C-alpha positions as CSV (number, residue, x, y, z in Angstrom):
1,M,18.0,138.2,6.4
2,N,17.9,138.2,10.2
3,F,19.3,134.9,11.5
4,S,18.9,133.9,15.1
5,R,22.2,133.1,16.7
6,T,22.4,129.9,18.7
7,L,25.1,129.3,21.3
8,I,26.2,125.8,22.4
9,F,27.4,125.6,25.9
10,I,29.5,122.6,27.1
11,L,29.0,122.3,30.8
12,P,31.9,120.4,32.4
13,F,31.2,118.8,35.8
14,C,34.1,117.4,37.7
15,L,33.5,114.5,40.0
16,L,35.6,113.3,42.9
17,F,34.9,109.9,44.5
18,S,36.2,109.1,47.9
19,D,37.8,105.8,48.7
20,N,37.6,106.2,52.4
21,V,35.3,103.4,53.7
22,C,34.9,102.7,57.4
23,A,36.3,99.4,58.4
24,Q,33.4,98.5,60.6
25,T,30.8,98.7,57.9
26,Q,30.1,96.2,55.2
27,E,29.3,98.8,52.6
28,P,31.1,98.2,49.2
29,K,34.2,100.2,48.5
30,V,33.7,102.8,45.8
31,T,36.8,103.2,43.7
32,R,38.4,106.6,43.8
33,Y,37.7,108.3,40.5
34,N,38.7,111.7,39.1
35,G,36.7,112.4,36.0
36,K,34.8,115.1,34.0
37,V,31.4,114.8,32.5
38,S,30.5,117.3,29.7
39,Q,27.0,118.1,28.4
40,Q,26.0,120.4,25.7
41,F,23.2,122.9,26.1
42,A,21.9,125.4,23.5
43,M,21.0,129.0,24.1
44,N,19.4,131.4,21.5
45,R,17.7,134.8,21.5
46,E,14.5,133.4,23.0
47,T,16.2,131.6,25.9
48,P,15.6,133.4,29.3
49,I,18.8,134.8,30.7
50,I,19.1,135.8,34.4
51,D,21.7,138.2,35.8
52,H,23.0,136.3,38.9
53,A,23.8,139.6,40.7
54,T,20.3,141.1,40.5
55,G,18.2,138.0,39.9
56,R,16.5,139.8,37.0
57,K,15.9,138.7,33.5
58,I,18.1,140.5,30.9
59,S,17.8,140.7,27.1
60,Y,20.0,138.8,24.7
61,E,21.4,142.2,23.6
62,A,22.2,143.2,27.1
63,Y,23.8,139.9,27.8
64,N,26.1,140.3,24.7
65,E,26.9,143.8,25.7
66,I,28.0,142.7,29.2
67,L,30.3,140.1,27.8
68,R,31.7,142.5,25.3
69,K,32.6,145.1,27.9
70,N,33.9,142.5,30.4
71,P,35.9,139.9,28.5
72,G,36.8,136.8,30.5
73,T,34.9,138.0,33.6
74,Y,31.6,136.1,33.3
75,K,30.5,132.6,32.7
76,T,27.1,131.4,31.5
77,Q,25.6,128.3,33.0
78,P,22.3,126.5,32.7
79,V,19.6,126.7,35.4
80,F,17.8,123.4,35.7
81,D,14.0,123.2,36.4
82,K,11.9,120.5,38.1
83,Y,12.1,118.4,35.0
84,G,15.9,118.4,35.1
85,K,16.0,120.5,32.0
86,P,18.0,123.7,31.4
87,S,15.0,126.1,31.2
88,S,17.1,129.2,31.5
89,F,20.7,130.4,31.7
90,E,22.5,132.4,34.4
91,L,25.2,135.0,33.8
92,I,27.5,134.9,36.8
93,K,31.0,136.3,37.6
94,K,33.7,133.6,37.5
95,S,34.9,134.8,40.9
96,Q,31.7,133.4,42.4
97,L,32.3,129.9,40.9
98,L,34.5,127.0,41.9
99,I,36.6,126.9,38.8
100,Q,39.3,124.3,38.5
101,S,42.7,124.8,36.7
102,N,41.4,122.9,33.7
103,G,38.4,125.4,33.4
104,A,35.8,123.0,34.7
105,V,33.2,124.4,37.1
106,M,32.7,122.3,40.3
107,Q,29.3,122.1,41.9
108,N,29.3,124.2,45.1
109,P,28.4,121.9,48.0
110,D,27.3,124.9,50.0
111,L,24.4,125.3,47.5
112,M,23.1,121.7,48.0
113,P,19.8,121.1,49.7
114,E,20.1,120.6,53.5
115,V,18.6,118.2,56.0
116,G,15.4,119.6,57.5
117,E,14.6,121.7,54.4
118,P,11.9,120.9,51.8
119,L,13.4,119.3,48.7
120,P,12.9,121.5,45.6
121,P,10.3,119.7,43.5
122,F,11.1,117.2,40.7
123,V,9.2,115.4,37.9
124,M,11.1,112.3,36.7
125,T,10.1,109.6,34.1
126,G,11.4,106.2,35.1
127,L,12.5,103.3,32.9
128,D,9.2,101.7,33.9
129,G,7.4,104.5,31.9
130,K,5.8,106.0,35.0
131,E,6.0,109.7,35.9
132,Y,7.3,110.4,39.4
133,N,6.2,113.9,40.7
134,S,7.6,114.7,44.1
135,E,4.5,116.9,44.9
136,K,2.2,113.9,44.2
137,L,4.3,111.5,46.2
138,R,3.6,113.2,49.6
139,G,2.8,110.5,52.2
140,K,5.6,108.3,50.9
141,Y,9.3,108.3,51.5
142,I,11.5,109.0,48.5
143,L,15.1,107.8,48.1
144,L,17.0,109.6,45.3
145,G,20.2,108.1,44.1
146,F,22.5,110.3,41.9
147,W,24.7,108.4,39.5
148,V,26.8,109.3,36.4
149,K,26.3,106.1,34.4
150,Y,25.3,102.6,35.2
151,E,28.7,101.1,34.6
152,K,31.9,100.0,36.4
153,P,33.7,101.0,38.5
154,L,30.9,102.7,40.3
155,Y,27.8,100.8,39.4
156,T,28.2,97.1,40.3
157,Q,26.2,94.4,42.0
158,A,28.0,95.2,45.3
159,S,27.3,98.9,45.0
160,T,23.6,98.4,44.7
161,K,23.3,95.7,47.3
162,V,23.1,98.1,50.3
163,I,20.3,99.9,48.5
164,S,18.2,96.8,47.7
165,E,18.7,95.5,51.2
166,F,17.5,98.8,52.7
167,M,14.4,98.8,50.5
168,E,13.6,95.2,51.3
169,E,14.0,95.7,55.0
170,N,11.6,98.6,55.0
171,R,9.2,96.8,52.7
172,R,8.9,94.0,55.3
173,K,8.1,96.7,57.9
174,G,5.3,98.1,55.7
175,V,7.2,101.3,54.9
176,E,6.8,102.3,51.3
177,I,9.8,104.0,49.7
178,I,9.9,105.3,46.1
179,S,13.5,104.8,45.0
180,L,14.8,106.5,41.9
181,G,18.3,106.7,40.3
182,T,19.4,109.4,37.9
183,T,21.9,108.8,35.1
184,L,23.3,110.1,31.8
185,N,22.4,106.8,30.2
186,T,19.7,106.6,27.5
187,E,16.7,104.3,27.9
188,E,18.4,101.7,25.6
189,E,21.7,101.9,27.7
190,C,19.7,101.5,30.9
191,L,18.0,98.4,29.6
192,E,21.4,96.9,28.7
193,A,23.1,98.0,31.9
194,I,20.5,97.1,34.5
195,P,20.9,93.4,35.2
196,K,17.9,91.1,35.9
197,R,17.9,91.6,39.6
198,N,16.7,94.0,42.2
199,C,19.0,97.0,42.1
200,G,17.0,98.9,44.7
201,F,15.8,101.7,42.5
202,V,13.9,102.7,39.3
203,P,16.4,104.0,36.7
204,V,15.6,107.4,35.3
205,P,17.2,107.7,31.8
206,E,18.9,110.9,30.6
207,S,18.2,112.6,34.0
208,Y,21.7,113.9,34.9
209,G,20.2,117.4,35.0
210,F,18.9,116.6,38.4
211,N,22.5,116.2,39.6
212,H,23.0,119.8,38.5
213,R,19.7,121.0,39.9
214,Y,20.6,119.7,43.4
215,K,24.3,120.7,43.1
216,I,25.4,117.1,43.7
217,S,29.3,117.2,43.7
218,E,30.0,113.6,44.5
219,T,28.4,110.5,43.0
220,P,26.9,108.0,43.9
221,F,25.1,110.2,46.4
222,F,21.7,109.8,48.1
223,I,19.0,112.0,49.5
224,L,16.1,110.5,51.6
225,V,12.9,112.6,51.7
226,D,10.3,112.0,54.3
227,R,6.5,111.8,53.9
228,K,6.1,115.6,54.1
229,G,8.7,116.3,51.4
230,I,11.4,117.3,53.9
231,I,14.9,116.1,53.5
232,K,15.5,113.5,56.3
233,A,19.1,112.4,55.4
234,M,21.8,112.8,52.9
235,A,24.9,110.7,52.3
236,P,27.5,109.7,49.7
237,H,27.6,106.0,48.9
238,T,30.5,105.3,51.3
239,E,28.3,106.6,54.2
240,F,25.0,105.0,53.2
241,S,24.6,103.7,56.7
242,K,23.5,107.3,57.7
243,I,20.4,106.4,55.7
244,S,20.1,102.6,56.1
245,E,20.3,102.7,59.9
246,L,17.4,105.1,60.2
247,N,14.2,103.7,61.8
248,L,11.5,104.7,59.3
249,R,7.9,104.5,60.3
């Protein structure tokens, strides 16, 4: 019998949280944290595989042959689509990756979106059951918050206060902002973690793939997108004033 082989990839993602907070700001201090998040993704013979060097799709047989002839040279990693899902896999030389001593692959900040560029599209489903399609949200500002999990030491009432105050201030000025927060948490965990208060964003359960899609290497991290879908500002939580002090119209 011809059995289809399935490979399970565990994608480690190291996170480094800065504890440097400007004394003149009132933004909450984010505890310094060194951690590693691992997610499992499956690949089989039907999964598209892309050769990073050429950008071309290769067959499963060719992929296996490359690995056989070059042991220890390549690494396979998921490529995340606009739904935050690993729709394909990329074969890339380890020399082109930021690999730590423990074998974890760091997100390369040089590959992050940049201010002034269009944000690659996304489709997210919020805890409120609504679908948020970036291409259908043109005409509105979008604030994307990238988290790991809604739990201490990073997710606290103090850590979300600056977000809710920013949202409220702009609401009073008549500026509509769609604010979304990614997380590894399931829907049930989100319902348990999100307190009965305004945290400033709509949680998006099981959406950590977007952290990978946009190469977010520090979390919490924020991207503000303008009405035309162009990135207006980006900042880690400790520098949220780069966003909150903007005069939006």
